[in-house]
C-alpha positions as CSV (number, residue, x, y, z in Angstrom):
1,M,59.4,-23.2,-90.6
2,R,57.8,-25.6,-88.4
3,Y,55.6,-27.6,-90.0
4,Y,52.6,-29.1,-87.8
5,E,51.1,-32.5,-88.3
6,Q,47.3,-33.0,-89.0
7,E,47.3,-35.4,-85.8
8,D,48.8,-31.9,-83.5
9,I,46.2,-29.8,-85.2
10,D,43.2,-31.6,-84.4
11,E,44.3,-32.0,-80.9
12,L,44.8,-28.2,-80.9
13,R,41.1,-28.0,-82.4
14,E,39.8,-30.1,-79.8
15,A,41.2,-28.3,-76.7
16,L,40.0,-24.8,-78.2
17,D,36.3,-26.2,-78.7
18,D,36.6,-27.6,-74.8
19,A,37.8,-24.0,-73.8
20,R,35.2,-22.3,-76.0
21,E,32.7,-25.0,-74.1
22,A,33.6,-24.3,-70.6
23,Y,33.6,-20.6,-71.3
24,G,30.1,-20.8,-72.0
25,D,29.4,-22.6,-69.1
26,A,30.8,-20.3,-67.0
27,C,28.9,-17.3,-68.9
28,D,25.8,-19.2,-68.0
29,E,26.4,-20.1,-64.7
30,L,27.3,-16.3,-64.0
31,Q,24.5,-15.3,-65.4
32,W,22.1,-17.4,-63.1
33,L,23.8,-16.4,-60.2
34,R,23.2,-12.6,-61.1
35,R,19.5,-13.5,-61.2
36,E,19.6,-15.4,-58.0
37,N,21.4,-12.2,-56.8
38,N,18.6,-10.0,-57.8
39,L,15.8,-12.2,-57.0
40,L,17.3,-13.0,-53.2
41,T,18.2,-8.9,-53.0
42,A,14.6,-7.8,-53.9
43,R,13.2,-10.4,-51.5
44,N,15.3,-9.0,-48.6
45,E,14.1,-5.8,-49.6
46,A,10.6,-6.7,-49.2
47,L,11.0,-8.7,-45.9
48,A,13.0,-5.0,-44.7
49,L,9.9,-3.3,-46.0
50,K,7.4,-5.4,-44.0
51,V,9.3,-4.9,-40.5
52,A,10.0,-1.2,-40.9
53,L,6.0,-1.2,-41.6
54,S,5.1,-3.6,-38.7
55,M,7.4,-1.8,-35.9
56,K,5.9,1.7,-37.0
57,T,2.9,0.5,-36.8
58,T,2.8,-1.7,-33.5
59,S,5.3,0.4,-31.5
60,A,6.9,3.5,-32.9
61,Q,3.6,5.0,-33.2
62,M,2.0,3.8,-30.2
63,P,1.1,7.0,-28.4
64,P,2.6,7.4,-25.1
65,E,-0.3,7.7,-23.1
66,I,-1.9,4.5,-24.3
67,L,1.5,2.8,-23.7
68,E,1.2,4.1,-20.0
69,M,-2.1,2.8,-20.0
70,I,-0.8,-0.6,-20.5
71,L,2.3,-0.9,-18.3
72,R,0.2,0.7,-15.5
73,G,-2.5,-1.6,-15.7
74,S,0.6,-4.5,-15.2
75,L,1.8,-2.8,-12.3
76,P,0.1,-3.7,-8.4
77,P,-2.1,-0.6,-8.0
78,D,-0.6,2.1,-5.5
79,W,-3.2,1.5,-2.6
80,M,-1.7,-2.2,-2.0
81,V,2.1,-1.2,-2.4
82,G,1.7,2.1,-0.4
83,Q,-0.7,0.7,2.6
84,L,1.4,-2.9,2.5
85,R,5.0,-2.5,4.2
86,E,6.3,-6.1,4.2
87,T,9.8,-6.7,6.5
88,L,10.8,-9.7,4.5
89,G,11.5,-10.1,1.1
90,P,10.8,-10.5,-2.2
91,T,8.2,-7.8,-1.2
92,L,5.5,-6.6,-3.4
93,R,7.5,-3.0,-3.8
94,S,10.6,-4.8,-4.5
95,R,9.1,-6.4,-7.5
96,T,7.2,-3.6,-8.5
97,I,10.4,-1.3,-8.9
98,A,11.8,-4.3,-10.5
99,Q,9.0,-4.7,-12.9
100,K,9.6,-1.2,-13.9
101,L,13.4,-1.1,-14.1
102,G,12.7,-4.2,-16.5
103,F,10.6,-1.9,-18.8
104,T,13.0,1.0,-19.4
105,L,15.3,-1.6,-21.0
106,V,12.7,-2.5,-23.7
107,C,13.5,0.1,-26.1
108,K,13.6,4.3,-26.1
109,V,9.9,4.8,-26.2
110,W,9.1,2.5,-23.3
111,N,12.3,4.0,-21.6
112,G,10.2,7.4,-21.6
113,V,7.1,5.9,-20.6
114,A,9.0,3.6,-18.0
115,T,11.0,6.5,-16.3
116,E,8.4,8.6,-15.4
117,L,6.4,5.4,-13.6
118,L,9.6,4.4,-11.7
119,Y,9.9,8.2,-10.6
120,E,6.2,8.8,-9.6
121,S,6.4,7.0,-6.3
122,V,10.2,6.9,-4.4
123,Y,10.5,4.7,-1.8
124,I,13.6,5.5,0.8
125,H,13.9,2.6,3.3
126,R,17.8,2.9,3.9
127,V,18.9,6.7,5.1
128,E,21.9,6.3,2.7
129,Q,19.5,6.2,-0.4
130,L,18.2,9.6,0.6
131,S,21.5,11.1,-0.7
132,A,22.0,8.9,-3.3
133,F,18.5,10.0,-4.7
134,A,19.4,13.7,-3.8
135,R,22.4,13.4,-6.2
136,T,20.7,11.8,-9.0
137,L,17.9,14.7,-8.5
138,E,20.7,17.4,-8.5
139,G,22.1,15.6,-11.9
140,R,19.6,15.5,-14.1
141,D,17.1,18.5,-14.6
142,G,13.6,17.9,-15.0
143,L,13.6,14.4,-13.1
144,G,12.1,15.9,-9.9
145,A,9.5,16.9,-11.3
146,L,8.1,13.5,-12.2
147,V,7.8,12.6,-8.7
148,R,4.7,12.7,-7.0
149,N,4.8,10.3,-4.0
150,L,7.6,10.3,-1.8
151,E,7.9,7.9,1.2
152,L,10.0,7.5,4.0
153,S,10.6,4.0,6.1
154,C,14.2,4.4,7.1
155,F,15.6,4.6,10.3
156,V,17.8,7.8,11.1
157,P,20.9,7.3,13.5
158,A,22.1,10.3,15.6
159,E,25.3,10.2,13.3
160,C,23.0,10.7,10.2
161,K,20.7,13.6,11.7
162,L,21.9,16.7,10.0
163,L,22.6,15.1,6.6
164,F,18.8,13.8,6.7
165,E,17.2,17.2,7.8
166,D,19.8,18.6,5.3
167,E,18.9,16.3,2.3
168,I,15.2,16.2,3.0
169,S,15.2,19.6,2.3
170,K,16.9,19.7,-0.9
171,I,14.6,17.2,-2.0
172,F,11.4,19.0,-1.7
173,H,13.3,22.2,-3.3
174,L,13.8,19.6,-6.2
175,C,10.6,18.2,-6.2
176,P,8.3,21.1,-6.7
177,R,5.5,18.4,-7.9
178,V,4.8,16.0,-4.7
179,A,1.3,15.3,-3.9
180,R,1.8,12.7,-1.4
181,F,4.4,12.5,1.3
182,T,4.9,9.8,4.0
183,H,7.1,9.6,6.6
184,V,6.5,6.3,8.6
185,P,9.9,5.1,10.4
186,I,9.5,1.2,11.6
187,F,11.6,2.2,14.9
188,A,13.4,5.2,16.3
189,V,15.8,6.0,19.3
190,P,14.1,7.7,22.1
191,S,14.6,11.4,22.1
192,L,16.2,11.8,19.0
193,S,13.9,13.7,16.7
194,T,14.5,14.8,13.3
195,H,13.0,18.0,11.8
196,L,11.3,18.5,8.4
197,P,11.6,21.3,6.2
198,A,8.3,24.0,6.3
199,V,6.7,23.4,2.7
200,S,5.6,25.9,0.4
201,T,4.5,24.4,-2.3
202,S,0.8,24.1,-2.9
203,T,0.6,20.5,-4.5
204,L,1.1,18.7,-1.3
205,T,-2.4,17.1,-0.8
206,S,-1.8,14.0,1.2
207,L,0.2,13.4,4.6
208,E,1.1,10.5,6.5
209,F,3.3,10.0,9.8
210,G,4.0,7.5,11.8
211,A,4.2,6.9,15.5
212,Y,7.8,7.7,15.7
213,V,8.0,10.6,14.3
214,D,7.9,13.7,17.0
215,F,4.5,15.4,16.8
216,D,6.1,18.6,17.2
217,V,7.7,18.5,14.3
218,V,4.4,17.0,12.6
219,Q,2.5,19.8,14.0
220,A,5.2,22.2,12.3
221,L,5.0,20.6,8.8
222,L,1.2,20.8,9.5
223,A,1.2,24.2,9.8
224,S,2.5,25.0,6.0
225,V,0.4,22.8,4.4
226,S,-2.8,23.2,6.2
227,T,-4.9,25.0,3.4
228,T,-4.2,22.0,0.9
229,V,-3.8,19.0,2.8
230,R,-7.4,16.4,1.6
231,S,-5.9,13.0,3.2
232,L,-4.4,13.3,6.6
233,K,-3.0,9.7,8.5
234,L,-1.3,10.2,12.0
235,G,0.2,7.6,14.1
236,F,0.4,8.3,18.3
237,F,1.3,7.1,21.3
238,Q,-0.6,8.9,23.6
239,L,-3.7,10.4,22.6
240,E,-3.0,13.6,25.0
241,S,-0.4,15.8,24.9
242,P,0.1,19.5,26.5
243,S,2.0,20.2,23.3
244,F,-1.4,19.4,21.1
245,R,-2.1,22.8,19.1
246,T,-5.7,23.7,19.1
247,D,-5.4,26.5,16.3
248,L,-4.9,24.3,13.2
249,D,-7.6,24.8,10.3
250,F,-8.0,22.6,7.7
251,P,-10.6,23.7,5.4
252,L,-9.8,20.9,2.6
253,L,-9.4,18.0,4.8
254,E,-11.8,15.2,3.7
255,G,-9.9,12.2,5.1
256,L,-8.5,11.7,8.5
257,Q,-6.9,8.3,9.5
258,V,-5.7,8.0,13.5
259,E,-4.0,5.3,14.9
260,V,-2.9,4.7,18.3
261,I,0.2,2.6,18.9
262,Y,0.1,2.7,22.6
263,A,-1.8,4.1,25.3
264,Q,-2.2,4.8,29.1
265,V,-4.8,6.6,30.2
266,Q,-7.1,7.4,33.0
267,N,-9.6,9.9,31.9
268,P,-10.5,11.0,28.4
269,P,-7.6,13.7,27.7
270,S,-8.9,17.3,27.6
271,V,-6.7,18.3,24.4
272,G,-5.9,16.5,21.2
273,I,-6.6,16.4,17.5
274,W,-10.3,16.5,18.2
275,D,-9.9,20.7,19.0
276,W,-8.7,21.0,15.1
277,S,-11.1,23.0,12.6
278,M,-12.0,20.5,10.0
279,P,-15.0,21.1,8.5
280,A,-14.8,19.5,4.8
281,L,-14.4,16.1,6.8
282,R,-16.3,13.2,5.0
283,R,-14.2,9.9,6.1
284,M,-12.4,8.9,9.3
285,W,-10.8,6.1,10.6
286,L,-9.9,5.3,13.8
287,F,-7.8,2.0,14.9
288,A,-5.5,0.7,17.5
289,A,-2.7,-1.7,17.2
290,E,-3.7,-5.4,17.7
291,M,-3.1,-5.9,21.8
292,V,-3.8,-2.0,22.4
293,N,-7.0,-2.1,24.5
294,F,-8.4,1.0,26.2
295,G,-10.7,-0.4,28.2
296,R,-13.7,2.3,29.2
297,N,-11.7,5.0,27.6
298,A,-12.1,3.8,24.2
299,G,-15.7,4.7,24.3
300,P,-15.2,8.8,25.9
301,I,-12.4,8.8,22.9
302,V,-14.7,7.9,20.3
303,E,-17.1,9.5,21.3
304,R,-15.1,13.0,21.6
305,F,-14.1,12.2,17.7
306,L,-17.5,11.8,17.0
307,A,-19.6,14.7,18.8
308,R,-16.5,16.6,16.8
309,Y,-17.1,15.6,13.1
310,G,-19.6,13.0,13.2
311,N,-22.7,15.1,11.6
312,R,-20.1,15.3,8.5
313,L,-19.4,12.0,8.3
314,E,-20.1,9.5,5.0
315,F,-17.9,6.9,5.8
316,L,-16.3,5.2,9.3
317,S,-14.2,2.4,9.9
318,L,-13.7,1.3,14.0
319,S,-10.8,-0.9,14.7
320,V,-10.7,-0.6,18.3
321,W,-12.1,-2.8,21.2
322,L,-15.1,-1.0,22.4
323,D,-16.5,-3.2,25.7
324,G,-19.8,-2.8,26.7
325,I,-20.8,0.2,23.9
326,I,-23.9,0.5,22.0
327,L,-23.7,0.7,18.4
328,E,-26.7,2.9,18.2
329,E,-25.7,5.2,20.9
330,L,-22.1,5.5,19.3
331,L,-23.2,6.4,15.6
332,R,-26.5,8.9,16.9
333,P,-24.3,12.2,16.3
334,C,-23.2,10.5,12.9
335,T,-26.6,12.2,11.1
336,S,-25.2,11.8,7.5
337,L,-23.2,8.2,7.8
338,V,-23.6,5.9,4.9
339,H,-20.8,3.6,5.1
340,L,-19.5,1.7,8.5
341,V,-16.8,-0.6,8.8
342,L,-16.4,-2.9,11.8
343,H,-13.4,-4.7,12.9
344,S,-13.1,-7.9,15.1
345,K,-10.6,-7.2,17.3
346,T,-11.7,-10.6,19.5
347,E,-14.5,-12.7,19.3
348,R,-17.2,-10.8,21.3
349,S,-15.9,-7.5,19.8
350,W,-19.3,-5.9,18.8
351,G,-20.9,-9.2,19.3
352,F,-22.3,-8.8,15.9
353,W,-22.4,-12.6,14.9
354,T,-24.3,-14.8,17.6
355,R,-27.5,-14.8,18.3
356,S,-27.6,-13.8,22.2
357,E,-24.8,-11.0,21.2
358,I,-27.0,-9.4,18.3
359,H,-29.6,-8.8,20.6
360,S,-27.3,-6.5,23.5
361,S,-24.9,-5.2,21.0
362,W,-28.0,-4.1,18.2
363,H,-29.7,-3.3,21.2
364,L,-32.7,-5.1,19.4
365,D,-34.8,-6.7,22.4
366,S,-38.5,-6.0,21.2
367,E,-40.0,-7.2,18.0
368,S,-40.7,-4.0,16.9
369,R,-39.2,-0.6,17.5
370,P,-41.0,2.9,17.1
371,T,-38.0,4.7,16.3
372,P,-35.0,3.8,13.8
373,A,-31.8,3.5,15.3
374,H,-30.4,5.3,12.6
375,T,-32.1,6.1,9.2
376,T,-29.3,6.9,7.0
377,L,-26.8,4.0,7.0
378,K,-26.4,1.6,4.0
379,Y,-23.7,-0.3,3.9
380,I,-21.7,-2.3,6.5
381,D,-18.6,-4.1,6.2
382,I,-17.2,-6.2,9.2
383,W,-13.5,-7.5,9.1
384,F,-14.1,-11.1,10.3
385,P,-11.6,-13.4,12.1
386,R,-10.5,-16.4,10.1
387,V,-10.8,-19.3,12.6
388,A,-13.0,-22.8,12.2
389,D,-16.3,-22.1,14.3
390,F,-17.3,-18.9,13.3
391,R,-20.8,-18.7,12.8
392,L,-21.6,-16.0,10.3
393,R,-24.9,-17.8,9.5
394,A,-26.4,-17.0,12.8
395,I,-28.0,-13.7,11.8
396,D,-31.3,-15.4,10.0
397,Q,-34.5,-14.5,9.4
398,I,-35.6,-14.3,13.0
399,F,-33.5,-11.0,13.4
400,V,-33.4,-9.8,9.8
401,P,-37.0,-7.7,11.0
402,K,-35.5,-6.2,14.0
403,I,-32.1,-5.4,12.1
404,R,-34.3,-3.6,9.2
405,S,-36.6,-1.7,11.6
406,A,-33.6,-0.4,13.3
407,Y,-31.8,0.7,10.2
408,P,-34.5,1.0,7.5
409,S,-31.9,2.2,4.7
410,L,-29.1,-0.8,5.4
411,R,-29.1,-2.2,1.9
412,A,-26.1,-4.7,2.2
413,C,-23.6,-6.5,4.8
414,R,-20.1,-7.5,3.7
415,Y,-17.8,-10.1,5.4
416,L,-14.1,-9.6,4.8
417,D,-11.2,-11.6,5.5
418,V,-9.3,-10.1,8.5
419,A,-6.4,-11.5,7.0
420,F,-6.6,-8.3,4.4
421,D,-7.4,-5.7,6.8
422,C,-3.7,-3.9,6.5
423,F,-5.4,-2.7,2.9
424,R,-7.7,0.1,4.9
425,D,-8.7,1.6,1.5
426,L,-9.9,-1.8,0.3
427,T,-13.8,-0.8,1.5
428,L,-13.8,2.2,-0.5
429,R,-11.5,1.0,-3.5
430,Y,-14.4,-2.1,-3.6
431,P,-17.5,-0.4,-2.1
432,P,-20.0,-2.5,-1.5
433,D,-23.1,-1.7,-4.4
434,E,-25.2,-4.0,-6.5
435,P,-25.0,-6.5,-8.0
436,W,-23.9,-8.7,-5.4
437,A,-20.5,-10.3,-5.5
438,A,-19.0,-12.9,-2.9
439,G,-19.2,-12.4,0.2
440,Q,-21.7,-9.5,0.1
441,S,-25.2,-10.1,1.3
442,G,-28.2,-7.5,0.3
443,F,-31.4,-7.0,2.2
444,D,-34.4,-7.4,0.0
445,T,-37.9,-6.3,0.7
446,D,-39.3,-9.8,1.7
447,S,-36.6,-9.4,4.5
448,H,-35.2,-12.8,3.6
449,F,-31.2,-12.9,4.5
450,P,-29.5,-14.3,1.5
451,P,-26.5,-17.3,2.0
452,V,-23.4,-15.7,3.3
453,A,-20.3,-15.6,1.3
454,T,-17.2,-15.2,3.7
455,G,-14.8,-13.7,0.7
456,A,-12.0,-15.3,2.8
457,S,-9.0,-16.9,0.5
458,A,-10.5,-20.4,1.4
459,P,-14.2,-20.0,1.2
460,L,-16.3,-22.4,2.7
461,P,-16.8,-25.8,1.2
462,W,-20.6,-24.8,-0.4
463,D,-18.5,-21.0,-1.4
464,R,-15.3,-22.7,-2.6
465,H,-16.0,-21.2,-6.5
466,L,-17.1,-17.9,-5.0
467,R,-14.3,-15.0,-5.0
468,P,-14.8,-11.6,-4.2
469,P,-13.5,-9.2,-7.2
470,W,-11.0,-7.4,-4.5
471,L,-9.9,-10.7,-3.4
472,R,-9.1,-11.5,-7.1
473,D,-7.3,-8.3,-7.6
474,I,-5.1,-9.0,-4.5
475,E,-4.4,-12.1,-5.5
476,E,-3.2,-11.0,-9.2
477,F,-0.1,-9.5,-7.6
478,M,0.8,-11.8,-4.3
479,L,2.9,-14.2,-4.8
480,P,1.4,-18.0,-3.7
481,M,3.8,-18.2,-0.5
482,S,3.9,-14.1,0.3
483,S,2.1,-13.5,4.0
484,L,-1.4,-12.8,1.8
485,G,-0.7,-15.1,-1.0
486,R,-3.7,-18.0,-1.6
487,T,-1.3,-21.0,-0.8
488,L,-0.3,-19.6,3.2
489,L,-3.7,-18.5,3.6
490,E,-5.5,-21.6,2.4
491,S,-2.8,-23.9,4.7
492,T,-4.3,-22.2,7.8
493,A,-8.1,-21.5,7.3
494,D,-9.0,-24.6,9.4
495,D,-6.6,-24.5,12.0
496,G,-9.5,-24.6,14.3
497,G,-8.0,-22.0,16.6
498,E,-6.4,-18.6,17.0
499,F,-3.1,-17.4,18.1
500,M,-3.1,-14.9,21.3
501,P,-0.3,-13.2,22.8
502,S,-0.3,-13.1,26.7
503,S,-2.8,-11.0,28.0
504,G,-0.1,-9.2,30.2
505,P,3.3,-8.2,31.1
506,E,3.4,-10.6,33.9
507,E,2.0,-13.6,32.0
508,A,4.6,-12.8,29.3
509,T,7.2,-12.2,31.7
510,S,6.9,-15.6,32.7
511,D,6.6,-17.4,29.7
512,D,9.9,-15.8,28.9
513,E,11.5,-17.1,32.2
514,E,10.2,-20.7,31.1
515,N,11.4,-20.6,27.7
516,G,15.2,-19.2,28.5
517,F,14.9,-15.9,27.0
518,V,15.5,-13.8,30.0
519,S,19.2,-13.8,31.2
520,D,21.1,-11.3,34.3
521,D,22.7,-9.6,31.0
522,T,19.2,-8.4,30.1
523,D,19.0,-4.7,29.7
524,T,15.7,-3.7,31.8
525,S,16.6,0.2,31.3
526,T,13.2,2.1,30.9
527,D,12.6,4.4,28.2
528,S,13.4,7.3,30.8
529,E,16.7,6.3,31.6
530,I,17.9,5.6,28.2
531,D,16.6,9.5,27.6
532,A,19.1,10.4,29.9
533,Q,21.9,8.5,29.1
534,I,21.3,10.1,25.5
535,D,20.6,13.5,26.8
536,E,24.0,13.2,28.9
537,D,26.1,12.2,25.6
538,E,23.9,14.1,22.8
539,G,26.8,17.1,22.5
540,D,29.4,14.4,21.4
541,V,27.2,12.5,19.2
542,Y,25.9,15.6,17.1
543,V,29.2,17.6,17.3
544,R,31.9,14.6,16.8
545,T,30.3,11.8,14.7
546,Q,28.1,13.8,11.8
547,I,28.6,12.3,8.6
548,N,28.8,14.4,5.4
549,R,27.3,13.2,1.5
550,E,30.7,11.6,0.6
551,E,30.8,9.1,3.8
552,M,26.8,8.3,3.0
553,L,27.7,7.8,-0.6
554,K,30.1,5.3,0.0
555,M,27.9,3.4,2.5
556,F,25.7,3.4,-0.2
557,S,27.7,1.8,-2.8
558,S,29.1,-0.5,-0.6
559,G,25.4,-2.1,0.5
560,A,24.8,-1.9,-3.6
561,S,27.5,-4.4,-4.3
562,D,26.6,-6.5,-1.4
């Protein structure tokens, strides 16, 4: 039996006391950690609950209709994107598409709304995109029902002719709710026309075709939708053709836009689109390319349009050179006209802004007029040239009484920057009505002409703070250095001159020779010679080189990867 010394027992007791004390401290610390853990858990649950409530109240519970209005308000309007066809990037259209794609990546709710916005307007600018779009529609049920606006601006090579016609037929079949169809290719091969399918849908109400689309093809499509179309835009190289149909009837057509790219007519054509029936026509645009001058034929052509449809027109826009035409005589058939838009093609076009030309153009040679020239005209818009020496203030108090006597209902005259005339619907989107904005002037009862603001991107020094509503909205979506951006326009506002191309082919040829642009290798074949060459080989082209969808999709994939 072993006996412990008292000293050993004391050491053991001290060790036991230390162990008990350490155990107590550990228990206290454990209890504190448990309380801290419970507190942090409660705080975490409270924060998670707040986040969940916040998400439900701000995003998840927002009606899709409200979200659509918000997203649509951040995008450029359709009248800007659809009418501005920029050739250099980044274009307004490409930036709009990128913005819509960004919306789809935010969350599930945004994805649904943004997908509708993305497919609402489809723009095809390369022919291989047509096959890719058709494949997407075939692979996703219900996607075609979202398409409202289909716009084609692609060049169709001979090798893609049959595939193009097949794909466009499928797309029309898969998109039964298309309301607007646009086909405006930027160029085409002579004598190479592509057919468009006859459309039986009753939803198609707006059509636009460029001059490079064979008009026989256009007439065939128009015949199938003539009873439903309400807006029509047509481009022509020639305003006369023996193939023009005269039996087309458009009972619901309200707006007609006619553009002439090139015209060589010695006499007014006897057969034209003015032979169509348009009993509901209220708005008409007649405009020509920048360097197209009809000469003495412009007057009879415009007069023929107005004689046929002028008595029902409420809006008329004229953007052609009309030398020696008296305005009041031209407007005589337009007994219901309210809004007139004129375009300044040259300094003397219409003679509207100098003292001497006011007398001749407005035919106001006497101090008073016994018979008003027009009794219903209320608003006049003028696309004005952006040169340094324009004379907007030449119309002063001396001539206002004469203008008022000739046009007693005239309420406002607005000057618009001609740099924005590509937006042909701008004058309708922003009607000239009270209260007067920048670039707009009213005729009061005392016949005083108020100061005029030009409404240009670089206003006059005394009007620099004034910007009309239409200009503010355009600048909101235009990049500063784009062709219509504020930076570029302001830098060229005071150049003091105007660039004018050569007036005739002989002068242009001599200038080209001086600059070394003409060589012995230059192809001077005429259109008829090119047509003959294509006709000789068209059998080989259409039989041996037609490509299918798989080959087209490979082209699309390679282009996307580049």
